[in-house]
N, C-alpha and C positions, 0 to 999 in steps of 0.2 A: 504494500500500500504506500502511496505517496505521502511523504512527510514534508509539510510546508516549511519546516525550518531549514531544510537543505537547499542550498543554491544550486549545486550540481546534482544531477539525477542520472542514474543508469538508464539503459534503454527501456527496461520494464516500467520503471517509475515515470519516465517521460511519456511513454505511450499511454499509461493510465491517466496522467495529468491532462493529456490532449484528447483522450478518448479515441485514439487511433490504434490500428494494428501495428505490429512491430515494423514491417517493411515500410509502410506509408509514413509512420512516425519518424523513423530514422532518416528517410529520404527528405522529409519536410525539414527536420532539424538541421541537417547538413546544408540544405539549400538556403537557409536564412543565417547560416554562420553560427549556430548554437552548439556545434560539436566541439568539444575540448579533448585533446589527447594528453593523457598523463601516463607516460610509459606506454604499456600495451593497452591500457584501458581507454575506452571512449565514453565520456560523460557528456551531459547536455545541460547547458546553462539556462536555468529558469528565467533569469532576468532578461536575457536576449529574446527568449520565446515570448515573455510577457510584453516586452517593448514592441516586438513585431506585431503581435495581436492587437495591442492598443493602437498602433499606427493604422492598422487595417480598419479598425472600427472608426477611427477619426476620419479616414478618407471616405467612408461610406456616408457620413453625415452631411 
């Protein structure tokens, strides 16, 4: 389950946060620059994802 205290999420947490499947979620996160490589791990930055989504909502208004 997603923990809102963590800035960096693994793929499972990120997909749960976005309500997307694994492939679509990872593809989306990479496309907006939210993927962070730490060693061999790939984590996803919640702040980047939130900023992107906030901007998308503002553009629709």
